[in-house]
Backbone bond lengths (Angstrom), bond angles and torsions (degrees), N, CA, C in turn:
res aa  C-N    CA-C-N  psi(-1)  N-CA   C-N-CA  omega(-1)  CA-C   N-CA-C  phi
1 M - - - 1.365 - - 1.658 107.92 -
2 A 1.272 116.61 -40.03 1.355 119.71 174.45 1.516 117.18 -62.05
3 D 1.390 111.89 -38.57 1.469 115.78 176.96 1.492 114.70 -62.83
4 I 1.422 116.97 -35.29 1.367 118.15 -178.85 1.480 113.47 -75.92
5 E 1.327 116.95 -28.59 1.435 119.26 166.45 1.514 119.57 -62.08
6 L 1.261 109.47 -38.39 1.636 119.02 175.41 1.517 111.18 -63.28
7 N 1.371 115.30 -46.00 1.410 122.08 -178.50 1.445 108.07 -71.77
8 Q 1.280 129.47 -31.15 1.427 129.53 178.35 1.499 111.14 -71.40
9 S 1.453 119.26 -28.63 1.403 119.51 -177.58 1.588 111.59 -86.79
10 K 1.409 117.15 -19.22 1.484 115.96 -174.45 1.524 110.02 -66.61
11 P 1.305 125.13 -39.15 1.423 123.25 -174.57 1.491 107.54 -65.83
12 T 1.332 125.87 -36.08 1.339 126.97 173.92 1.589 113.82 -59.99
13 S 1.295 114.46 -46.67 1.446 121.83 176.39 1.605 111.76 -63.37
14 L 1.303 111.23 -43.04 1.554 116.74 178.46 1.554 108.32 -62.32
15 A 1.461 111.91 -40.69 1.425 113.31 -171.04 1.566 106.91 -70.30
16 A 1.272 120.44 -33.92 1.366 125.38 -174.73 1.640 107.12 -71.52
17 Q 1.323 115.14 -33.30 1.483 119.18 -179.99 1.551 109.59 -73.61
18 Q 1.512 116.60 -33.21 1.280 119.45 -178.45 1.515 112.64 -71.14
19 N 1.251 119.51 -20.67 1.594 121.93 174.97 1.378 109.12 -77.35
20 L 1.353 131.36 -11.53 1.295 131.50 178.44 1.546 110.89 -70.21
21 L 1.292 112.38 133.37 1.624 113.28 177.39 1.596 109.35 -92.27
22 T 1.282 106.63 156.05 1.485 114.29 172.92 1.445 109.72 -107.36
23 A 1.448 117.62 168.82 1.395 123.09 172.29 1.581 116.94 -48.21
24 D 1.402 108.61 -41.74 1.533 112.28 177.40 1.528 110.30 -62.95
25 D 1.251 115.46 -40.90 1.580 119.77 179.76 1.559 108.69 -59.41
26 L 1.422 115.51 -38.38 1.476 118.64 176.76 1.490 116.26 -58.04
27 T 1.457 110.41 -43.61 1.379 112.94 177.42 1.492 119.98 -66.12
28 K 1.303 114.76 -15.25 1.507 120.53 174.93 1.521 120.84 -98.63
29 Q 1.445 107.89 9.31 1.416 112.50 178.60 1.552 109.74 -69.65
30 P 1.286 118.43 135.74 1.484 121.73 179.67 1.497 108.85 -59.91
31 D 1.466 111.94 143.52 1.371 118.11 -177.36 1.599 105.43 -79.50
32 D 1.341 114.03 111.71 1.377 119.27 -179.25 1.656 111.37 -114.59
33 G 1.368 111.14 12.39 1.486 119.28 -174.32 1.450 118.60 78.77
34 S 1.380 119.32 2.86 1.432 121.30 174.10 1.519 109.38 -107.96
35 R 1.327 113.54 162.23 1.416 127.38 -173.61 1.573 102.28 -101.47
36 Y 1.330 113.86 140.73 1.491 114.09 -178.48 1.593 103.41 -132.08
37 E 1.335 111.97 155.46 1.411 122.14 166.96 1.571 106.62 -130.19
38 L 1.318 115.46 156.04 1.453 122.70 -179.52 1.496 107.95 -116.41
39 V 1.392 118.03 116.01 1.410 122.40 -175.58 1.449 104.14 -117.59
40 K 1.308 115.75 116.10 1.658 124.98 176.63 1.591 105.66 48.28
41 G 1.337 114.10 43.80 1.492 115.51 174.67 1.517 112.78 86.28
42 V 1.268 122.17 -7.26 1.395 122.41 -178.56 1.542 111.96 -106.98
43 L 1.441 114.98 128.26 1.472 121.46 -176.14 1.555 108.78 -70.90
44 Q 1.323 115.09 130.05 1.576 120.54 178.19 1.519 105.49 -122.61
45 K 1.400 112.49 113.51 1.572 118.01 173.05 1.527 111.18 -73.94
46 M 1.302 110.93 125.90 1.452 122.60 178.43 1.564 108.62 -98.57
47 P 1.352 120.48 114.57 1.431 118.95 178.67 1.497 110.04 -66.63
48 P 1.459 117.70 152.98 1.322 122.72 179.30 1.619 113.28 -51.92
49 A 1.203 118.10 137.93 1.441 122.59 176.84 1.480 112.78 -61.81
50 G 1.462 115.73 144.11 1.446 120.16 177.98 1.642 110.29 -73.09
51 F 1.254 114.42 171.42 1.463 119.52 179.42 1.499 113.51 -55.61
52 E 1.267 108.58 -54.16 1.569 116.74 -176.72 1.538 112.17 -65.15
53 H 1.349 118.58 -38.21 1.357 119.21 162.94 1.495 121.52 -50.36
54 G 1.306 114.08 -53.64 1.451 122.96 172.88 1.391 116.46 -51.84
55 I 1.271 119.76 -41.84 1.495 129.48 -177.65 1.531 105.81 -63.04
56 C 1.269 115.35 -50.30 1.554 117.38 -176.98 1.486 111.47 -71.02
57 A 1.308 117.82 -40.94 1.479 116.66 172.28 1.470 114.73 -59.74
58 A 1.323 120.45 -42.63 1.428 122.97 175.65 1.497 109.59 -66.39
59 E 1.318 126.19 -42.00 1.432 128.11 179.61 1.573 107.14 -55.57
60 I 1.218 116.40 -60.92 1.541 119.09 -175.94 1.435 110.20 -60.58
61 G 1.388 116.16 -42.23 1.476 118.12 -169.48 1.495 106.24 -68.88
62 S 1.410 119.74 -38.91 1.498 122.70 -179.91 1.384 112.15 -66.91
63 K 1.329 121.13 -41.11 1.469 128.86 178.22 1.576 107.46 -60.23
64 L 1.265 115.08 -51.23 1.470 118.28 178.06 1.406 116.42 -63.98
65 N 1.293 118.10 -37.88 1.552 125.70 175.46 1.481 112.29 -64.42
66 M 1.276 118.24 -45.82 1.563 121.00 -179.29 1.567 105.04 -59.23
67 Y 1.330 112.09 -54.53 1.479 115.99 -175.82 1.615 114.57 -60.26
68 V 1.318 116.54 -42.51 1.413 122.34 -174.51 1.476 104.92 -68.84
69 K 1.231 121.67 -46.08 1.641 124.71 -174.07 1.534 104.19 -66.58
70 R 1.420 117.86 -43.58 1.455 117.70 -175.24 1.657 111.93 -63.43
71 H 1.324 114.20 -30.76 1.425 117.73 179.83 1.473 116.71 -103.74
72 K 1.394 114.57 3.32 1.504 124.11 178.22 1.520 109.97 49.84
73 L 1.397 116.33 54.03 1.417 122.96 175.17 1.351 118.84 -90.66
74 G 1.290 120.81 -9.72 1.526 126.05 -176.54 1.557 109.67 148.30
75 Y 1.414 115.52 -135.27 1.380 117.21 -179.79 1.606 109.48 -143.36
76 V 1.244 112.46 149.84 1.455 124.07 175.07 1.560 110.12 -101.94
77 C 1.291 118.93 135.10 1.365 122.80 -176.46 1.576 113.36 -122.04
78 G 1.372 111.69 138.38 1.568 115.40 -177.98 1.549 110.44 -78.61
79 A 1.318 108.04 -176.91 1.535 117.41 -170.61 1.521 117.42 -63.52
80 E 1.357 118.48 -18.80 1.320 118.11 -168.64 1.565 109.46 -99.21
81 T 1.441 115.69 11.65 1.534 122.97 -179.68 1.403 106.24 -84.00
82 G 1.402 118.96 129.97 1.363 129.30 175.01 1.554 112.51 -96.31
83 F 1.325 113.04 134.32 1.498 120.54 177.01 1.561 106.53 -118.40
84 R 1.240 122.39 122.93 1.404 126.82 179.62 1.688 105.15 -88.02
85 I 1.359 113.43 108.44 1.511 116.81 -166.06 1.487 106.44 -112.06
86 A 1.416 120.33 -1.22 1.448 119.03 177.25 1.563 101.94 -158.34
87 Q 1.355 111.42 159.35 1.422 121.14 -173.40 1.484 105.03 -137.26
88 N 1.456 114.48 145.08 1.556 119.32 172.34 1.511 114.70 56.76
89 P 1.228 123.26 62.06 1.468 126.59 3.49 1.568 114.32 -88.55
90 D 1.312 114.34 149.92 1.435 122.73 -173.33 1.560 115.15 -68.22
91 T 1.235 118.79 141.58 1.359 124.04 172.85 1.525 107.70 -128.09
92 V 1.340 120.55 123.19 1.453 123.50 176.31 1.510 105.78 -129.22
93 R 1.328 116.24 116.23 1.365 128.19 -177.68 1.670 108.92 -106.95
94 A 1.279 115.91 155.19 1.387 124.95 176.97 1.458 118.34 -137.85
95 P 1.422 114.09 85.95 1.533 120.38 179.74 1.498 118.39 -60.26
96 D 1.345 118.47 158.54 1.413 118.26 -178.21 1.478 111.47 -66.34
97 A 1.262 119.28 -22.43 1.517 124.61 170.67 1.440 109.74 -160.92
98 A 1.293 121.03 155.54 1.391 127.51 -174.44 1.494 115.82 -151.12
99 F 1.231 116.01 148.66 1.578 122.34 179.41 1.454 107.24 -123.01
100 V 1.453 119.68 127.73 1.371 126.52 168.30 1.461 112.06 -117.02
101 C 1.338 117.98 125.09 1.485 117.99 -172.40 1.469 113.62 -77.35
102 Q 1.262 115.04 159.63 1.575 120.99 179.25 1.416 116.51 -46.99
103 T 1.412 115.50 -45.79 1.377 117.62 -177.19 1.511 114.63 -60.00
104 S 1.307 112.35 -41.36 1.506 117.32 172.41 1.465 112.67 -60.79
105 I 1.309 122.26 -43.71 1.362 132.03 176.99 1.599 109.70 -52.29
106 E 1.235 110.34 -48.24 1.588 119.01 -179.43 1.439 109.76 -67.62
107 R 1.265 119.26 -31.23 1.505 122.41 -178.83 1.426 109.73 -77.34
108 Q 1.376 121.08 -47.58 1.522 121.96 -175.82 1.418 113.85 -105.79
109 G 1.354 126.20 -17.02 1.349 129.10 177.30 1.618 111.66 78.99
110 I 1.328 115.56 -179.96 1.355 118.62 -174.37 1.549 102.51 -90.56
111 V 1.417 116.06 103.58 1.457 121.29 -174.19 1.700 110.96 -81.91
112 K 1.188 110.13 153.26 1.513 117.26 172.15 1.533 115.22 -78.79
113 G 1.309 115.67 -38.41 1.412 122.80 177.86 1.490 114.78 -89.36
114 Y 1.318 112.29 -148.97 1.479 120.52 176.77 1.503 109.09 -69.96
115 W 1.365 116.94 142.53 1.455 121.38 170.73 1.544 110.57 -67.69
116 E 1.223 119.04 125.98 1.498 123.79 172.65 1.489 117.11 -72.11
117 G 1.349 116.84 101.58 1.430 120.82 -179.72 1.503 109.49 109.31
118 A 1.428 118.72 177.91 1.340 123.04 -177.48 1.478 112.50 -81.74
119 P 1.387 115.06 161.74 1.552 119.91 175.25 1.637 101.57 -78.40
120 D 1.404 114.58 166.63 1.363 116.87 171.30 1.491 111.11 -65.02
121 L 1.420 113.45 -40.77 1.503 120.35 -178.41 1.521 109.45 -128.28
122 A 1.317 124.74 128.91 1.360 129.55 174.70 1.521 109.04 -115.44
123 V 1.308 115.40 134.74 1.512 124.46 -177.79 1.455 108.47 -113.40
124 E 1.265 126.15 116.91 1.370 134.58 171.89 1.413 117.31 -113.90
125 V 1.475 120.16 113.91 1.439 124.98 179.50 1.549 103.73 -96.69
126 I 1.340 110.05 129.51 1.532 117.32 179.72 1.482 111.90 -76.19
127 S 1.311 113.99 128.96 1.395 124.97 176.43 1.660 110.11 -86.77
128 P 1.183 114.02 153.87 1.592 117.53 179.49 1.659 106.26 -54.23
129 G 1.257 117.27 -36.97 1.542 118.71 -175.17 1.420 112.34 -86.69
130 D 1.276 124.85 -1.40 1.463 126.03 -177.89 1.642 106.09 -79.94
131 T 1.376 110.99 141.09 1.494 116.08 176.99 1.517 104.62 -96.16
132 Y 1.320 116.12 161.34 1.473 122.46 167.59 1.488 118.30 -55.41
133 A 1.296 110.54 -38.19 1.460 120.84 179.36 1.517 106.09 -63.63
134 E 1.409 115.91 -48.59 1.647 114.21 -177.33 1.521 110.10 -64.68
135 V 1.277 116.95 -39.01 1.606 118.49 -174.90 1.579 101.59 -68.74
136 A 1.261 121.16 -44.20 1.437 120.39 179.04 1.538 116.93 -58.89
137 E 1.393 113.22 -38.42 1.413 120.06 169.49 1.553 120.05 -58.17
138 K 1.425 107.57 -43.57 1.485 112.02 177.88 1.510 105.96 -67.35
139 V 1.161 123.98 -47.32 1.549 126.79 -174.18 1.494 107.41 -55.50
140 E 1.391 116.68 -44.49 1.375 121.51 -179.48 1.540 116.58 -70.60
141 A 1.379 115.45 -31.29 1.447 123.52 172.98 1.525 107.14 -68.85
142 W 1.304 123.38 -44.31 1.421 121.54 179.25 1.536 116.40 -60.29
143 L 1.385 106.41 -45.75 1.530 113.07 -174.35 1.546 109.21 -70.83
144 T 1.363 117.78 -35.33 1.478 120.20 -179.07 1.500 112.40 -66.94
145 A 1.509 112.73 -33.68 1.471 118.60 -178.28 1.528 109.76 -77.73
146 G 1.401 121.97 -4.19 1.406 121.68 175.67 1.537 116.69 113.21
147 C 1.345 115.04 6.80 1.381 119.69 178.05 1.389 110.96 -65.63
148 R 1.485 118.98 133.97 1.469 116.47 -169.80 1.568 107.17 -90.04
149 M 1.343 119.28 -15.12 1.535 123.19 176.34 1.458 108.31 -158.09
150 V 1.435 114.59 144.87 1.430 123.00 169.05 1.497 110.23 -124.13
151 W 1.276 121.92 132.82 1.384 127.75 168.57 1.475 109.36 -102.12
152 V 1.229 119.81 124.89 1.537 125.00 173.34 1.621 105.64 -108.97
153 I 1.277 115.46 114.36 1.459 124.00 -176.53 1.568 108.01 -99.22
154 N 1.344 116.52 122.94 1.472 118.13 -170.08 1.586 98.78 -116.23
155 P 1.304 124.24 99.79 1.421 127.87 178.38 1.610 115.19 -59.11
156 R 1.374 107.20 -40.71 1.586 110.40 175.40 1.413 116.49 -55.35
157 R 1.395 115.38 -50.44 1.347 122.58 -177.22 1.543 117.58 -89.76
158 E 1.403 110.62 -5.82 1.450 120.05 -175.61 1.539 113.74 51.70
159 T 1.187 113.81 44.49 1.441 122.75 176.06 1.531 117.54 -121.87
160 V 1.353 119.04 159.49 1.366 117.98 -174.33 1.719 93.25 -134.88
161 E 1.374 108.76 126.71 1.538 121.03 176.79 1.570 106.52 -99.61
162 V 1.244 118.24 128.33 1.462 123.19 -176.91 1.552 105.33 -108.15
163 Y 1.314 118.10 119.38 1.501 119.10 177.89 1.587 107.88 -117.61
164 R 1.353 113.95 139.64 1.499 117.94 172.06 1.547 107.06 -133.93
165 P 1.365 114.68 156.98 1.441 111.93 174.72 1.416 118.84 -56.22
166 N 1.220 119.77 143.07 1.552 124.87 173.34 1.597 114.26 54.81
167 A 1.415 111.26 32.81 1.451 115.21 -177.09 1.532 108.86 -142.59
168 D 1.319 115.70 152.35 1.581 115.85 173.81 1.505 103.67 -70.23
169 F 1.350 110.29 153.07 1.461 120.91 172.19 1.488 116.46 -77.40
170 T 1.282 116.81 157.85 1.545 121.02 -173.86 1.593 100.43 -125.89
171 I 1.347 116.19 133.98 1.443 126.44 169.60 1.501 112.42 -99.55
172 L 1.339 117.42 124.42 1.467 123.21 177.11 1.472 112.23 -118.17
173 R 1.375 114.90 144.55 1.367 116.69 179.42 1.648 113.05 -154.20
174 G 1.210 116.02 161.45 1.549 116.26 178.32 1.441 112.30 59.62
175 S 1.345 117.63 -126.95 1.434 125.44 -169.80 1.698 107.87 -85.96
176 D 1.188 114.08 9.39 1.547 116.79 175.75 1.487 105.53 -66.36
177 I 1.304 107.09 149.71 1.530 114.46 -179.27 1.584 109.33 -102.00
178 L 1.323 114.26 122.16 1.517 125.89 171.84 1.538 103.61 -78.59
179 D 1.228 121.57 123.23 1.399 122.80 173.97 1.559 112.10 -125.17
180 G 1.238 120.95 159.71 1.476 128.10 -175.67 1.626 112.25 -83.12
181 G 1.439 116.61 -9.47 1.402 119.07 -174.36 1.541 111.23 51.19
182 D 1.277 115.85 -135.52 1.394 120.96 -169.06 1.612 103.60 -95.19
183 V 1.305 123.45 -0.25 1.364 122.14 171.87 1.523 118.27 -86.49
184 V 1.256 116.54 -49.16 1.404 124.26 171.66 1.575 107.93 -114.47
185 E 1.347 114.87 71.72 1.526 119.11 -169.73 1.523 111.68 -55.78
186 G 1.317 109.65 125.29 1.545 116.65 173.13 1.416 114.27 91.93
187 F 1.383 120.78 -5.97 1.520 120.59 178.72 1.474 108.48 -81.37
188 Q 1.394 113.96 134.72 1.495 119.89 177.25 1.602 102.47 -145.50
189 C 1.348 110.18 146.50 1.490 115.92 168.35 1.564 102.94 -159.97
190 S 1.449 115.18 150.60 1.353 120.44 179.55 1.572 108.60 -74.05
191 V 1.252 115.34 139.74 1.468 118.71 179.50 1.535 112.93 -58.27
192 Q 1.348 118.58 -40.46 1.371 118.59 179.79 1.469 120.73 -61.28
193 D 1.414 110.76 -24.51 1.488 123.00 179.51 1.676 107.05 -71.42
194 I 1.218 118.42 -12.50 1.584 117.68 176.29 1.499 111.63 -80.58
195 F 1.302 117.77 -24.34 1.522 120.24 -165.59 1.522 107.46 -105.61
196 V 1.441 110.41 153.99 1.510 116.22 -179.45 1.443 112.05 -70.36
């Protein structure tokens, strides 16, 4: 009797697993003008960023990119770049900006698809519709996947929260200096220069 119950529950479990998408499935999604992330095999639609959000993402991304290119430290990626940070089930996240160091590039190369693993630095800009729980979940996912630093930019409060593995986070504002620490060595900018 117990064997029959086990056998009857297996198809439900297999059916649930078959509904999970993979990173490869994500690349095949039709282009409907929306941005998607894959979280534990489940497709999550990301609404287009607001204007203020876009300005903040572009400001920090361009500042990082100029510095990284000048010093040949690696590459800075824009908001549409996917990073597969977990497998079976797959999770593909796309931060608002990201930095991958030259050592990682030499190891993996310039890939056509999603980057395998976390960037060295992930930058997330908080949108008006984001909840604190959602932001905390993203930060935790990045750090768990091996990200060495996460910057969370809050346009409403004009702050930047800096997260590192196994460390307390720091909140910067106004004339405080945001620096790349040992992740983007030598990079610095004033927090107030990120905001409109």
